[in-house]
mmCIF file as Biopython writes it, N, C-alpha, C and O atoms, coordinates in Angstrom:
data_model
#
loop_
_atom_site.group_PDB
_atom_site.id
_atom_site.type_symbol
_atom_site.label_atom_id
_atom_site.label_alt_id
_atom_site.label_comp_id
_atom_site.label_asym_id
_atom_site.label_entity_id
_atom_site.label_seq_id
_atom_site.pdbx_PDB_ins_code
_atom_site.Cartn_x
_atom_site.Cartn_y
_atom_site.Cartn_z
_atom_site.occupancy
_atom_site.B_iso_or_equiv
_atom_site.auth_seq_id
_atom_site.auth_asym_id
_atom_site.pdbx_PDB_model_num
ATOM 1   N N  . MET A ? 1  ? 0.809  -1.172 0.000   1.0 0.0 1  A 1 
ATOM 2   C CA . MET A ? 1  ? 0.000  0.000  0.000   1.0 0.0 1  A 1 
ATOM 3   C C  . MET A ? 1  ? 0.865  1.253  0.000   1.0 0.0 1  A 1 
ATOM 4   O O  . MET A ? 1  ? 1.197  1.753  1.075   1.0 0.0 1  A 1 
ATOM 5   N N  . PRO A ? 2  ? 1.232  1.762  -1.124  1.0 0.0 2  A 1 
ATOM 6   C CA . PRO A ? 2  ? 2.098  2.931  -1.170  1.0 0.0 2  A 1 
ATOM 7   C C  . PRO A ? 2  ? 1.437  4.211  -0.686  1.0 0.0 2  A 1 
ATOM 8   O O  . PRO A ? 2  ? 2.137  5.151  -0.307  1.0 0.0 2  A 1 
ATOM 9   N N  . SER A ? 3  ? 0.115  4.277  -0.686  1.0 0.0 3  A 1 
ATOM 10  C CA . SER A ? 3  ? -0.544 5.508  -0.268  1.0 0.0 3  A 1 
ATOM 11  C C  . SER A ? 3  ? -0.437 5.738  1.237   1.0 0.0 3  A 1 
ATOM 12  O O  . SER A ? 3  ? -0.563 6.877  1.685   1.0 0.0 3  A 1 
ATOM 13  N N  . GLN A ? 4  ? -0.208 4.690  2.031   1.0 0.0 4  A 1 
ATOM 14  C CA . GLN A ? 4  ? -0.111 4.823  3.473   1.0 0.0 4  A 1 
ATOM 15  C C  . GLN A ? 4  ? 1.331  4.998  3.945   1.0 0.0 4  A 1 
ATOM 16  O O  . GLN A ? 4  ? 1.576  5.173  5.138   1.0 0.0 4  A 1 
ATOM 17  N N  . ARG A ? 5  ? 2.272  4.952  3.027   1.0 0.0 5  A 1 
ATOM 18  C CA . ARG A ? 5  ? 3.678  5.063  3.391   1.0 0.0 5  A 1 
ATOM 19  C C  . ARG A ? 5  ? 3.975  6.486  3.855   1.0 0.0 5  A 1 
ATOM 20  O O  . ARG A ? 5  ? 3.443  7.455  3.314   1.0 0.0 5  A 1 
ATOM 21  N N  . LYS A ? 6  ? 4.830  6.592  4.862   1.0 0.0 6  A 1 
ATOM 22  C CA . LYS A ? 6  ? 5.205  7.915  5.359   1.0 0.0 6  A 1 
ATOM 23  C C  . LYS A ? 6  ? 6.054  8.632  4.328   1.0 0.0 6  A 1 
ATOM 24  O O  . LYS A ? 6  ? 6.862  8.011  3.638   1.0 0.0 6  A 1 
ATOM 25  N N  . LYS A ? 7  ? 5.872  9.925  4.225   1.0 0.0 7  A 1 
ATOM 26  C CA . LYS A ? 7  ? 6.632  10.706 3.258   1.0 0.0 7  A 1 
ATOM 27  C C  . LYS A ? 7  ? 7.925  11.229 3.863   1.0 0.0 7  A 1 
ATOM 28  O O  . LYS A ? 7  ? 8.863  11.525 3.123   1.0 0.0 7  A 1 
ATOM 29  N N  . LYS A ? 8  ? 8.006  11.350 5.160   1.0 0.0 8  A 1 
ATOM 30  C CA . LYS A ? 8  ? 9.155  11.957 5.800   1.0 0.0 8  A 1 
ATOM 31  C C  . LYS A ? 8  ? 9.918  10.910 6.601   1.0 0.0 8  A 1 
ATOM 32  O O  . LYS A ? 8  ? 9.330  10.185 7.404   1.0 0.0 8  A 1 
ATOM 33  N N  . GLY A ? 9  ? 11.228 10.833 6.382   1.0 0.0 9  A 1 
ATOM 34  C CA . GLY A ? 9  ? 12.058 9.957  7.184   1.0 0.0 9  A 1 
ATOM 35  C C  . GLY A ? 9  ? 12.029 8.502  6.787   1.0 0.0 9  A 1 
ATOM 36  O O  . GLY A ? 9  ? 12.329 7.642  7.615   1.0 0.0 9  A 1 
ATOM 37  N N  . THR A ? 10 ? 11.682 8.193  5.558   1.0 0.0 10 A 1 
ATOM 38  C CA . THR A ? 10 ? 11.658 6.801  5.154   1.0 0.0 10 A 1 
ATOM 39  C C  . THR A ? 10 ? 12.915 6.465  4.384   1.0 0.0 10 A 1 
ATOM 40  O O  . THR A ? 10 ? 13.509 7.320  3.728   1.0 0.0 10 A 1 
ATOM 41  N N  . GLY A ? 11 ? 13.307 5.223  4.472   1.0 0.0 11 A 1 
ATOM 42  C CA . GLY A ? 11 ? 14.443 4.747  3.696   1.0 0.0 11 A 1 
ATOM 43  C C  . GLY A ? 11 ? 15.756 4.852  4.452   1.0 0.0 11 A 1 
ATOM 44  O O  . GLY A ? 11 ? 15.885 5.619  5.406   1.0 0.0 11 A 1 
ATOM 45  N N  . PRO A ? 12 ? 16.722 4.067  4.009   1.0 0.0 12 A 1 
ATOM 46  C CA . PRO A ? 12 ? 18.021 4.057  4.708   1.0 0.0 12 A 1 
ATOM 47  C C  . PRO A ? 12 ? 18.830 5.334  4.503   1.0 0.0 12 A 1 
ATOM 48  O O  . PRO A ? 12 ? 19.689 5.653  5.325   1.0 0.0 12 A 1 
ATOM 49  N N  . VAL A ? 13 ? 18.575 6.062  3.432   1.0 0.0 13 A 1 
ATOM 50  C CA . VAL A ? 13 ? 19.346 7.280  3.181   1.0 0.0 13 A 1 
ATOM 51  C C  . VAL A ? 13 ? 19.007 8.344  4.213   1.0 0.0 13 A 1 
ATOM 52  O O  . VAL A ? 13 ? 19.896 9.014  4.739   1.0 0.0 13 A 1 
ATOM 53  N N  . THR A ? 14 ? 17.718 8.499  4.502   1.0 0.0 14 A 1 
ATOM 54  C CA . THR A ? 14 ? 17.332 9.493  5.501   1.0 0.0 14 A 1 
ATOM 55  C C  . THR A ? 14 ? 17.678 9.016  6.899   1.0 0.0 14 A 1 
ATOM 56  O O  . THR A ? 14 ? 17.959 9.832  7.776   1.0 0.0 14 A 1 
ATOM 57  N N  . ALA A ? 15 ? 17.663 7.724  7.119   1.0 0.0 15 A 1 
ATOM 58  C CA . ALA A ? 15 ? 18.013 7.208  8.435   1.0 0.0 15 A 1 
ATOM 59  C C  . ALA A ? 15 ? 19.489 7.440  8.731   1.0 0.0 15 A 1 
ATOM 60  O O  . ALA A ? 15 ? 19.868 7.600  9.891   1.0 0.0 15 A 1 
ATOM 61  N N  . ALA A ? 16 ? 20.318 7.462  7.707   1.0 0.0 16 A 1 
ATOM 62  C CA . ALA A ? 16 ? 21.742 7.687  7.897   1.0 0.0 16 A 1 
ATOM 63  C C  . ALA A ? 16 ? 22.073 9.170  8.007   1.0 0.0 16 A 1 
ATOM 64  O O  . ALA A ? 16 ? 23.223 9.517  8.274   1.0 0.0 16 A 1 
ATOM 65  N N  . GLY A ? 17 ? 21.114 10.038 7.812   1.0 0.0 17 A 1 
ATOM 66  C CA . GLY A ? 17 ? 21.339 11.467 7.915   1.0 0.0 17 A 1 
ATOM 67  C C  . GLY A ? 17 ? 21.931 12.075 6.664   1.0 0.0 17 A 1 
ATOM 68  O O  . GLY A ? 17 ? 22.529 13.149 6.732   1.0 0.0 17 A 1 
ATOM 69  N N  . LEU A ? 18 ? 21.786 11.425 5.530   1.0 0.0 18 A 1 
ATOM 70  C CA . LEU A ? 18 ? 22.367 11.920 4.296   1.0 0.0 18 A 1 
ATOM 71  C C  . LEU A ? 18 ? 21.421 12.848 3.542   1.0 0.0 18 A 1 
ATOM 72  O O  . LEU A ? 18 ? 21.845 13.587 2.653   1.0 0.0 18 A 1 
ATOM 73  N N  . VAL A ? 19 ? 20.166 12.809 3.890   1.0 0.0 19 A 1 
ATOM 74  C CA . VAL A ? 19 ? 19.181 13.676 3.254   1.0 0.0 19 A 1 
ATOM 75  C C  . VAL A ? 19 ? 18.542 14.512 4.352   1.0 0.0 19 A 1 
ATOM 76  O O  . VAL A ? 19 ? 18.416 14.052 5.487   1.0 0.0 19 A 1 
ATOM 77  N N  . ARG A ? 20 ? 18.148 15.699 4.038   1.0 0.0 20 A 1 
ATOM 78  C CA . ARG A ? 20 ? 17.503 16.629 4.960   1.0 0.0 20 A 1 
ATOM 79  C C  . ARG A ? 20 ? 18.465 17.160 6.014   1.0 0.0 20 A 1 
ATOM 80  O O  . ARG A ? 20 ? 18.022 17.600 7.075   1.0 0.0 20 A 1 
ATOM 81  N N  . PHE A ? 21 ? 19.749 17.133 5.756   1.0 0.0 21 A 1 
ATOM 82  C CA . PHE A ? 21 ? 20.714 17.687 6.686   1.0 0.0 21 A 1 
ATOM 83  C C  . PHE A ? 21 ? 20.630 19.206 6.725   1.0 0.0 21 A 1 
ATOM 84  O O  . PHE A ? 21 ? 21.086 19.831 7.683   1.0 0.0 21 A 1 
ATOM 85  N N  . PHE A ? 22 ? 20.051 19.800 5.691   1.0 0.0 22 A 1 
ATOM 86  C CA . PHE A ? 22 ? 19.964 21.244 5.605   1.0 0.0 22 A 1 
ATOM 87  C C  . PHE A ? 22 ? 18.866 21.813 6.490   1.0 0.0 22 A 1 
ATOM 88  O O  . PHE A ? 22 ? 18.812 23.029 6.674   1.0 0.0 22 A 1 
ATOM 89  N N  . GLU A ? 23 ? 18.002 20.994 7.038   1.0 0.0 23 A 1 
ATOM 90  C CA . GLU A ? 23 ? 16.912 21.487 7.862   1.0 0.0 23 A 1 
ATOM 91  C C  . GLU A ? 23 ? 17.395 21.990 9.216   1.0 0.0 23 A 1 
ATOM 92  O O  . GLU A ? 23 ? 16.690 22.770 9.858   1.0 0.0 23 A 1 
ATOM 93  N N  . ASP A ? 24 ? 18.579 21.568 9.673   1.0 0.0 24 A 1 
ATOM 94  C CA . ASP A ? 24 ? 19.085 21.980 10.965  1.0 0.0 24 A 1 
ATOM 95  C C  . ASP A ? 24 ? 19.737 23.351 10.929  1.0 0.0 24 A 1 
ATOM 96  O O  . ASP A ? 24 ? 19.999 23.935 11.981  1.0 0.0 24 A 1 
ATOM 97  N N  . VAL A ? 25 ? 20.001 23.868 9.754   1.0 0.0 25 A 1 
ATOM 98  C CA . VAL A ? 25 ? 20.671 25.157 9.633   1.0 0.0 25 A 1 
ATOM 99  C C  . VAL A ? 25 ? 19.657 26.263 9.909   1.0 0.0 25 A 1 
ATOM 100 O O  . VAL A ? 25 ? 18.632 26.368 9.237   1.0 0.0 25 A 1 
ATOM 101 N N  . GLU A ? 26 ? 19.965 27.087 10.915  1.0 0.0 26 A 1 
ATOM 102 C CA . GLU A ? 26 ? 19.034 28.156 11.264  1.0 0.0 26 A 1 
ATOM 103 C C  . GLU A ? 26 ? 19.471 29.487 10.679  1.0 0.0 26 A 1 
ATOM 104 O O  . GLU A ? 26 ? 18.652 30.207 10.108  1.0 0.0 26 A 1 
ATOM 105 N N  . ALA A ? 27 ? 20.731 29.822 10.808  1.0 0.0 27 A 1 
ATOM 106 C CA . ALA A ? 27 ? 21.213 31.126 10.354  1.0 0.0 27 A 1 
ATOM 107 C C  . ALA A ? 27 ? 21.723 31.007 8.919   1.0 0.0 27 A 1 
ATOM 108 O O  . ALA A ? 27 ? 22.464 30.086 8.577   1.0 0.0 27 A 1 
ATOM 109 N N  . LYS A ? 28 ? 21.312 31.949 8.104   1.0 0.0 28 A 1 
ATOM 110 C CA . LYS A ? 28 ? 21.762 31.975 6.715   1.0 0.0 28 A 1 
ATOM 111 C C  . LYS A ? 28 ? 22.382 33.331 6.439   1.0 0.0 28 A 1 
ATOM 112 O O  . LYS A ? 28 ? 21.871 34.363 6.874   1.0 0.0 28 A 1 
ATOM 113 N N  . VAL A ? 29 ? 23.475 33.316 5.719   1.0 0.0 29 A 1 
ATOM 114 C CA . VAL A ? 29 ? 24.091 34.559 5.286   1.0 0.0 29 A 1 
ATOM 115 C C  . VAL A ? 29 ? 23.616 34.812 3.873   1.0 0.0 29 A 1 
ATOM 116 O O  . VAL A ? 29 ? 23.885 34.026 2.965   1.0 0.0 29 A 1 
ATOM 117 N N  . THR A ? 30 ? 22.915 35.901 3.694   1.0 0.0 30 A 1 
ATOM 118 C CA . THR A ? 30 ? 22.404 36.219 2.370   1.0 0.0 30 A 1 
ATOM 119 C C  . THR A ? 30 ? 22.948 37.562 1.927   1.0 0.0 30 A 1 
ATOM 120 O O  . THR A ? 30 ? 22.925 38.537 2.678   1.0 0.0 30 A 1 
ATOM 121 N N  . ILE A ? 31 ? 23.434 37.601 0.705   1.0 0.0 31 A 1 
ATOM 122 C CA . ILE A ? 31 ? 23.865 38.854 0.100   1.0 0.0 31 A 1 
ATOM 123 C C  . ILE A ? 31 ? 23.170 38.971 -1.247  1.0 0.0 31 A 1 
ATOM 124 O O  . ILE A ? 31 ? 22.847 37.975 -1.893  1.0 0.0 31 A 1 
ATOM 125 N N  . SER A ? 32 ? 22.954 40.187 -1.642  1.0 0.0 32 A 1 
ATOM 126 C CA . SER A ? 32 ? 22.275 40.391 -2.914  1.0 0.0 32 A 1 
ATOM 127 C C  . SER A ? 32 ? 23.263 40.183 -4.062  1.0 0.0 32 A 1 
ATOM 128 O O  . SER A ? 32 ? 24.471 40.317 -3.865  1.0 0.0 32 A 1 
ATOM 129 N N  . PRO A ? 33 ? 22.775 39.862 -5.235  1.0 0.0 33 A 1 
ATOM 130 C CA . PRO A ? 33 ? 23.667 39.683 -6.389  1.0 0.0 33 A 1 
ATOM 131 C C  . PRO A ? 33 ? 24.441 40.953 -6.734  1.0 0.0 33 A 1 
ATOM 132 O O  . PRO A ? 33 ? 25.573 40.881 -7.212  1.0 0.0 33 A 1 
ATOM 133 N N  . MET A ? 34 ? 23.838 42.106 -6.495  1.0 0.0 34 A 1 
ATOM 134 C CA . MET A ? 34 ? 24.524 43.364 -6.783  1.0 0.0 34 A 1 
ATOM 135 C C  . MET A ? 34 ? 25.755 43.532 -5.878  1.0 0.0 34 A 1 
ATOM 136 O O  . MET A ? 34 ? 26.799 43.996 -6.335  1.0 0.0 34 A 1 
ATOM 137 N N  . VAL A ? 35 ? 25.635 43.164 -4.617  1.0 0.0 35 A 1 
ATOM 138 C CA . VAL A ? 35 ? 26.765 43.256 -3.694  1.0 0.0 35 A 1 
ATOM 139 C C  . VAL A ? 35 ? 27.868 42.300 -4.122  1.0 0.0 35 A 1 
ATOM 140 O O  . VAL A ? 35 ? 29.047 42.643 -4.034  1.0 0.0 35 A 1 
ATOM 141 N N  . ALA A ? 36 ? 27.513 41.126 -4.577  1.0 0.0 36 A 1 
ATOM 142 C CA . ALA A ? 36 ? 28.517 40.161 -5.032  1.0 0.0 36 A 1 
ATOM 143 C C  . ALA A ? 36 ? 29.250 40.676 -6.272  1.0 0.0 36 A 1 
ATOM 144 O O  . ALA A ? 36 ? 30.467 40.528 -6.377  1.0 0.0 36 A 1 
ATOM 145 N N  . VAL A ? 37 ? 28.523 41.273 -7.202  1.0 0.0 37 A 1 
ATOM 146 C CA . VAL A ? 37 ? 29.143 41.791 -8.421  1.0 0.0 37 A 1 
ATOM 147 C C  . VAL A ? 37 ? 30.046 42.975 -8.110  1.0 0.0 37 A 1 
ATOM 148 O O  . VAL A ? 37 ? 31.154 43.067 -8.638  1.0 0.0 37 A 1 
ATOM 149 N N  . ILE A ? 38 ? 29.581 43.879 -7.257  1.0 0.0 38 A 1 
ATOM 150 C CA . ILE A ? 38 ? 30.373 45.056 -6.908  1.0 0.0 38 A 1 
ATOM 151 C C  . ILE A ? 38 ? 31.639 44.648 -6.157  1.0 0.0 38 A 1 
ATOM 152 O O  . ILE A ? 38 ? 32.712 45.193 -6.418  1.0 0.0 38 A 1 
ATOM 153 N N  . SER A ? 39 ? 31.530 43.714 -5.245  1.0 0.0 39 A 1 
ATOM 154 C CA . SER A ? 39 ? 32.721 43.282 -4.500  1.0 0.0 39 A 1 
ATOM 155 C C  . SER A ? 39 ? 33.702 42.552 -5.409  1.0 0.0 39 A 1 
ATOM 156 O O  . SER A ? 39 ? 34.913 42.682 -5.230  1.0 0.0 39 A 1 
ATOM 157 N N  . ALA A ? 40 ? 33.210 41.791 -6.374  1.0 0.0 40 A 1 
ATOM 158 C CA . ALA A ? 40 ? 34.106 41.117 -7.314  1.0 0.0 40 A 1 
ATOM 159 C C  . ALA A ? 40 ? 34.811 42.130 -8.210  1.0 0.0 40 A 1 
ATOM 160 O O  . ALA A ? 40 ? 36.001 41.982 -8.487  1.0 0.0 40 A 1 
ATOM 161 N N  . LEU A ? 41 ? 34.098 43.150 -8.663  1.0 0.0 41 A 1 
ATOM 162 C CA . LEU A ? 41 ? 34.723 44.194 -9.479  1.0 0.0 41 A 1 
ATOM 163 C C  . LEU A ? 41 ? 35.733 44.998 -8.672  1.0 0.0 41 A 1 
ATOM 164 O O  . LEU A ? 41 ? 36.795 45.351 -9.185  1.0 0.0 41 A 1 
ATOM 165 N N  . ALA A ? 42 ? 35.415 45.290 -7.422  1.0 0.0 42 A 1 
ATOM 166 C CA . ALA A ? 42 ? 36.341 46.032 -6.569  1.0 0.0 42 A 1 
ATOM 167 C C  . ALA A ? 42 ? 37.605 45.223 -6.304  1.0 0.0 42 A 1 
ATOM 168 O O  . ALA A ? 42 ? 38.709 45.765 -6.338  1.0 0.0 42 A 1 
ATOM 169 N N  . ALA A ? 43 ? 37.448 43.935 -6.041  1.0 0.0 43 A 1 
ATOM 170 C CA . ALA A ? 43 ? 38.616 43.080 -5.811  1.0 0.0 43 A 1 
ATOM 171 C C  . ALA A ? 43 ? 39.464 42.990 -7.074  1.0 0.0 43 A 1 
ATOM 172 O O  . ALA A ? 43 ? 40.692 43.014 -6.992  1.0 0.0 43 A 1 
ATOM 173 N N  . SER A ? 44 ? 38.837 42.889 -8.225  1.0 0.0 44 A 1 
ATOM 174 C CA . SER A ? 44 ? 39.580 42.842 -9.491  1.0 0.0 44 A 1 
ATOM 175 C C  . SER A ? 44 ? 40.334 44.137 -9.732  1.0 0.0 44 A 1 
ATOM 176 O O  . SER A ? 44 ? 41.476 44.113 -10.192 1.0 0.0 44 A 1 
ATOM 177 N N  . ALA A ? 45 ? 39.709 45.272 -9.425  1.0 0.0 45 A 1 
ATOM 178 C CA . ALA A ? 45 ? 40.366 46.565 -9.611  1.0 0.0 45 A 1 
ATOM 179 C C  . ALA A ? 45 ? 41.549 46.719 -8.665  1.0 0.0 45 A 1 
ATOM 180 O O  . ALA A ? 45 ? 42.607 47.203 -9.068  1.0 0.0 45 A 1 
ATOM 181 N N  . ILE A ? 46 ? 41.381 46.315 -7.423  1.0 0.0 46 A 1 
ATOM 182 C CA . ILE A ? 46 ? 42.476 46.404 -6.455  1.0 0.0 46 A 1 
ATOM 183 C C  . ILE A ? 46 ? 43.645 45.526 -6.869  1.0 0.0 46 A 1 
ATOM 184 O O  . ILE A ? 46 ? 44.796 45.955 -6.788  1.0 0.0 46 A 1 
ATOM 185 N N  . ILE A ? 47 ? 43.372 44.315 -7.307  1.0 0.0 47 A 1 
ATOM 186 C CA . ILE A ? 47 ? 44.438 43.403 -7.732  1.0 0.0 47 A 1 
ATOM 187 C C  . ILE A ? 47 ? 45.143 43.948 -8.969  1.0 0.0 47 A 1 
ATOM 188 O O  . ILE A ? 47 ? 46.366 43.853 -9.075  1.0 0.0 47 A 1 
ATOM 189 N N  . THR A ? 48 ? 44.395 44.511 -9.893  1.0 0.0 48 A 1 
ATOM 190 C CA . THR A ? 48 ? 45.006 45.079 -11.103 1.0 0.0 48 A 1 
ATOM 191 C C  . THR A ? 48 ? 45.901 46.263 -10.761 1.0 0.0 48 A 1 
ATOM 192 O O  . THR A ? 48 ? 47.010 46.374 -11.284 1.0 0.0 48 A 1 
ATOM 193 N N  . VAL A ? 49 ? 45.434 47.138 -9.898  1.0 0.0 49 A 1 
ATOM 194 C CA . VAL A ? 49 ? 46.233 48.301 -9.501  1.0 0.0 49 A 1 
ATOM 195 C C  . VAL A ? 49 ? 47.492 47.855 -8.768  1.0 0.0 49 A 1 
ATOM 196 O O  . VAL A ? 49 ? 48.579 48.365 -9.041  1.0 0.0 49 A 1 
ATOM 197 N N  . LEU A ? 50 ? 47.362 46.932 -7.864  1.0 0.0 50 A 1 
ATOM 198 C CA . LEU A ? 50 ? 48.539 46.435 -7.137  1.0 0.0 50 A 1 
ATOM 199 C C  . LEU A ? 50 ? 49.521 45.737 -8.069  1.0 0.0 50 A 1 
ATOM 200 O O  . LEU A ? 50 ? 50.734 45.834 -7.884  1.0 0.0 50 A 1 
ATOM 201 N N  . ASN A ? 51 ? 49.005 45.043 -9.058  1.0 0.0 51 A 1 
ATOM 202 C CA . ASN A ? 51 ? 49.870 44.377 -10.031 1.0 0.0 51 A 1 
ATOM 203 C C  . ASN A ? 51 ? 50.633 45.407 -10.867 1.0 0.0 51 A 1 
ATOM 204 O O  . ASN A ? 51 ? 51.805 45.201 -11.181 1.0 0.0 51 A 1 
ATOM 205 N N  . LEU A ? 52 ? 49.988 46.497 -11.225 1.0 0.0 52 A 1 
ATOM 206 C CA . LEU A ? 52 ? 50.666 47.542 -12.005 1.0 0.0 52 A 1 
ATOM 207 C C  . LEU A ? 52 ? 51.697 48.303 -11.160 1.0 0.0 52 A 1 
ATOM 208 O O  . LEU A ? 52 ? 52.739 48.712 -11.673 1.0 0.0 52 A 1 
ATOM 209 N N  . ILE A ? 53 ? 51.414 48.488 -9.901  1.0 0.0 53 A 1 
ATOM 210 C CA . ILE A ? 53 ? 52.332 49.221 -9.031  1.0 0.0 53 A 1 
ATOM 211 C C  . ILE A ? 53 ? 53.590 48.399 -8.734  1.0 0.0 53 A 1 
ATOM 212 O O  . ILE A ? 53 ? 54.699 48.928 -8.801  1.0 0.0 53 A 1 
ATOM 213 N N  . PHE A ? 54 ? 53.435 47.146 -8.416  1.0 0.0 54 A 1 
ATOM 214 C CA . PHE A ? 54 ? 54.562 46.323 -7.975  1.0 0.0 54 A 1 
ATOM 215 C C  . PHE A ? 54 ? 55.168 45.471 -9.086  1.0 0.0 54 A 1 
ATOM 216 O O  . PHE A ? 54 ? 55.691 44.390 -8.810  1.0 0.0 54 A 1 
ATOM 217 N N  . ARG A ? 55 ? 55.111 45.925 -10.316 1.0 0.0 55 A 1 
ATOM 218 C CA . ARG A ? 55 ? 55.720 45.187 -11.409 1.0 0.0 55 A 1 
ATOM 219 C C  . ARG A ? 55 ? 57.187 45.297 -11.400 1.0 0.0 55 A 1 
ATOM 220 O O  . ARG A ? 55 ? 57.854 44.727 -12.264 1.0 0.0 55 A 1 
#
């Protein structure tokens, strides 16, 4: 009877803790894509300037 089978926590994979491990994470660090792009461009500019100075 597959309709009566539990949907959560079934099977050896979930019993071993290999699935649903992400549910225990409470705090998430989120940054916007714009911040990631700006920081990557700033890091690239700093590295380029330092490379030109210390050649």
